[in-house]
C-alpha positions in Angstrom: 202.9 300.5 -138.7 205.5 303.0 -139.3 205.8 304.8 -142.7 207.9 303.0 -145.3 210.6 303.8 -147.5 212.5 302.2 -150.2 215.6 303.0 -147.1 213.5 301.7 -144.5 212.4 298.7 -146.7 215.8 297.6 -147.5 216.9 297.8 -143.9 214.4 295.8 -142.5 215.7 293.2 -145.3 219.0 293.1 -144.2 218.1 293.0 -140.5 215.7 289.8 -141.4 218.6 288.6 -142.9 220.5 288.7 -139.9 218.2 287.1 -137.9 218.0 284.2 -139.9 222.0 283.8 -140.5 221.7 283.9 -136.4 219.0 280.9 -135.9 220.7 278.8 -138.2 223.8 279.2 -136.4 222.2 279.0 -133.2 220.2 275.8 -134.7 224.0 274.1 -135.0 225.0 275.0 -131.9 221.7 273.8 -130.1 222.4 270.5 -132.0 226.4 270.0 -131.1 225.4 271.1 -127.5 222.6 268.2 -127.4 225.0 265.7 -128.9 228.1 266.9 -126.2 225.5 266.0 -123.6 224.9 262.4 -125.0 221.5 263.3 -126.6 220.2 263.1 -130.0 222.8 260.2 -130.7 220.3 257.8 -132.7 221.5 259.0 -136.3 225.2 258.8 -135.7 227.8 256.1 -136.9 230.2 253.9 -134.9 233.1 256.2 -136.2 230.9 259.7 -135.1 230.2 258.6 -132.1 233.9 257.1 -130.8 235.4 260.7 -132.2 232.5 262.2 -129.6 233.4 260.1 -127.3 237.3 261.2 -127.7 236.4 264.9 -127.3 234.5 264.3 -124.3 237.5 262.1 -122.4 240.1 264.7 -123.2 237.2 267.4 -122.4 236.7 265.4 -119.0 240.7 265.6 -118.4 241.0 269.2 -118.7 238.2 270.2 -116.5 239.2 267.6 -113.7 242.4 268.9 -113.8 241.0 272.8 -113.3 238.4 271.4 -110.6 241.6 269.6 -108.6 243.5 273.2 -108.6 239.9 275.4 -107.6 239.5 273.4 -105.0 242.8 273.4 -103.7 242.1 277.0 -103.9 238.8 277.0 -102.3 240.1 275.3 -99.5 243.1 278.0 -98.6 240.7 280.5 -99.0 238.2 278.2 -96.8 241.0 278.2 -93.9 241.0 281.8 -93.5 237.3 282.5 -93.5 236.8 279.5 -91.3 238.7 281.5 -88.5 236.9 284.8 -89.2 233.2 283.6 -89.9 232.9 280.1 -88.5 232.5 276.6 -90.0 228.3 276.7 -89.8 228.8 280.0 -92.0 230.9 277.9 -94.2 229.1 274.8 -94.7 226.0 277.0 -95.0 227.5 279.3 -97.8 228.6 276.1 -99.4 225.4 274.2 -99.7 224.0 277.9 -101.4 226.6 277.9 -104.2 225.7 274.3 -104.7 222.1 274.4 -105.0 222.5 277.8 -107.3 225.1 275.4 -109.2 222.4 272.5 -109.7 219.8 274.8 -110.3 221.5 276.1 -113.3 222.4 272.7 -114.4 218.6 272.1 -114.3 217.7 275.3 -116.1 220.7 274.2 -119.1 219.0 270.8 -119.0 215.1 272.5 -119.6 216.4 274.9 -122.7 218.2 272.3 -124.4 215.0 270.1 -124.0 212.6 272.9 -125.5 214.7 274.2 -128.1 215.2 270.6 -129.2 211.3 270.6 -128.9 210.5 273.8 -131.1 213.7 272.7 -133.7 211.7 269.5 -134.3 208.3 270.8 -134.1 206.7 271.9 -137.2 207.6 275.7 -138.1 205.3 278.5 -139.7 207.7 279.0 -142.8 205.5 282.3 -143.4 205.9 283.9 -140.0 205.8 287.7 -140.4 208.8 289.8 -138.6 208.2 293.1 -137.1 208.0 296.3 -139.2 209.5 297.9 -136.3 213.3 298.3 -136.7 213.7 298.4 -132.6 212.1 295.3 -132.1 214.1 293.9 -135.2 217.4 294.8 -133.3 216.8 293.9 -130.3 215.5 290.5 -131.4 219.4 290.5 -133.1 221.1 291.5 -129.7 218.9 288.3 -128.2 220.1 286.2 -130.7 223.7 287.1 -130.4 223.6 286.8 -126.6 222.0 283.2 -127.1 224.6 281.8 -129.5 227.4 283.1 -127.6 225.9 281.2 -124.5 226.1 278.3 -126.4 229.2 278.5 -127.9 230.8 279.0 -124.5 228.4 275.8 -123.0 229.9 273.9 -126.0 233.4 275.2 -125.8 233.5 274.1 -122.0 232.3 270.6 -122.8 235.6 270.0 -124.7 237.4 271.4 -122.0 238.4 275.3 -123.4 237.8 278.6 -122.2 237.3 277.5 -117.9 238.9 280.7 -116.9 236.6 282.3 -114.4 234.8 279.0 -113.3 234.7 278.6 -109.5 235.1 274.9 -108.2 231.6 273.9 -107.7 230.6 274.9 -111.1 233.7 273.0 -112.4 232.2 270.0 -110.6 229.0 270.2 -112.0 230.6 270.5 -115.6 232.2 267.3 -114.8 229.2 265.7 -114.1 227.5 266.7 -117.3 230.5 265.6 -119.2 231.0 262.4 -117.6 227.1 261.7 -118.4 227.5 262.5 -122.3 230.7 260.2 -122.4 228.1 257.3 -120.9 225.4 258.0 -123.1 228.0 258.2 -126.2 229.9 254.5 -124.9 226.9 253.3 -124.5 225.2 254.2 -127.8 228.4 252.6 -129.2 227.9 249.3 -127.3 224.5 248.9 -129.2 225.9 249.1 -132.1 229.0 246.4 -131.8 226.2 244.6 -130.1 223.7 244.7 -132.9 227.0 244.3 -135.7 227.9 240.8 -133.4 224.1 239.4 -133.6 223.9 240.0 -137.8 227.7 238.9 -137.7 226.3 235.2 -135.8 223.5 235.1 -138.4 225.6 236.1 -141.2 228.0 232.9 -140.1 225.0 231.0 -139.8 223.4 231.3 -142.8 227.1 231.1 -144.8 227.2 227.8 -143.0 223.6 226.2 -143.8 223.6 227.3 -146.9 224.5 224.4 -148.6 221.0 222.6 -147.6 218.9 226.0 -147.6 217.7 228.1 -150.8 220.7 229.9 -152.4 221.2 232.5 -151.3 224.6 234.8 -151.1 225.3 236.7 -148.1 226.5 240.3 -149.7 229.3 240.9 -147.4 230.6 239.7 -143.4 230.0 242.6 -141.0 232.7 244.2 -138.9 233.3 247.3 -136.8 234.5 249.2 -139.3 233.1 250.5 -142.5 230.6 247.9 -144.0 228.1 247.9 -147.1 225.7 246.5 -144.3 223.9 249.3 -143.0 221.8 249.4 -140.0 219.0 251.3 -139.1 215.8 251.7 -137.2 213.0 250.7 -138.7 209.9 249.9 -137.2 208.9 246.7 -136.7 205.1 246.3 -137.6 204.7 243.1 -139.4 207.2 240.3 -139.4 208.0 239.4 -142.6 210.2 239.1 -146.0 210.4 242.2 -148.2 211.3 241.6 -152.0 213.0 244.6 -153.5 214.7 245.2 -156.7 218.0 243.3 -157.8 216.5 240.1 -156.3 217.8 241.3 -152.5 215.4 240.2 -149.9 215.6 242.9 -146.5 215.6 240.4 -143.3 213.8 241.9 -140.3 215.6 240.5 -137.2 214.3 241.5 -133.9 216.7 241.2 -130.7 215.8 241.9 -126.6 219.6 242.9 -126.8 219.4 246.3 -128.6 215.9 248.1 -126.7 216.5 251.8 -128.8 216.6 250.0 -132.4 213.3 248.4 -132.7 214.5 245.7 -135.8 218.1 245.3 -137.9 218.3 245.3 -141.4 220.6 243.5 -143.3 220.5 242.5 -147.3 221.3 239.4 -149.1 221.2 238.9 -152.7 219.3 235.5 -154.2 220.7 234.2 -156.8 
């Protein structure tokens, strides 16, 4: 361990503070990147999913426009290159470029999955930072590079900062955006179907209330904000549960909502 002075201790604490701030910024960028790629959407509301889908649609439109322009430029270059190098060389070169861009896309996915795994795993809050100032400075530089990488990826997913991207690179990004859009729309539809199912239960409950126990459903369901909340719940045992204020929670299973093991809604007994 290097010789410790008051000044070196203060400098080390400043480095550690910068590292912690960068780590927190990177964490937020990672979460945003996951959502833009259609991952980790379980906790989002219908409105949040709609907003995400709108952002991706706009990004997709811009990226596709840039892809078309880049393709036209590529075709013009290939006309010249074909005369010089031959069609076989062009095909081989294009296949290599596509393989490289596909490899980069797989690496981004692997890094995203690993980052999520590390973020969700139990962390040692007492992790000791190095006492070597050069090591701390190197850590800061690496974190800055990762922060910029994630920031740029997120911007490109919404159609910004596309300058310098070649045709195949844009094409691969377009596929990633389409995938994110599809997953966001899928989650929206799950919420919509769940609310439709609960709306049907509410209507049947209201229609049959005169012949059943006196139960007053709190509110009809709609696609907008509602007092009825839909939350994932581990459907361990199929029964009612009494909670304070006379409310009863019904656990309802459905094969139309596979990611949601149970749907909850509350009614208030007279």
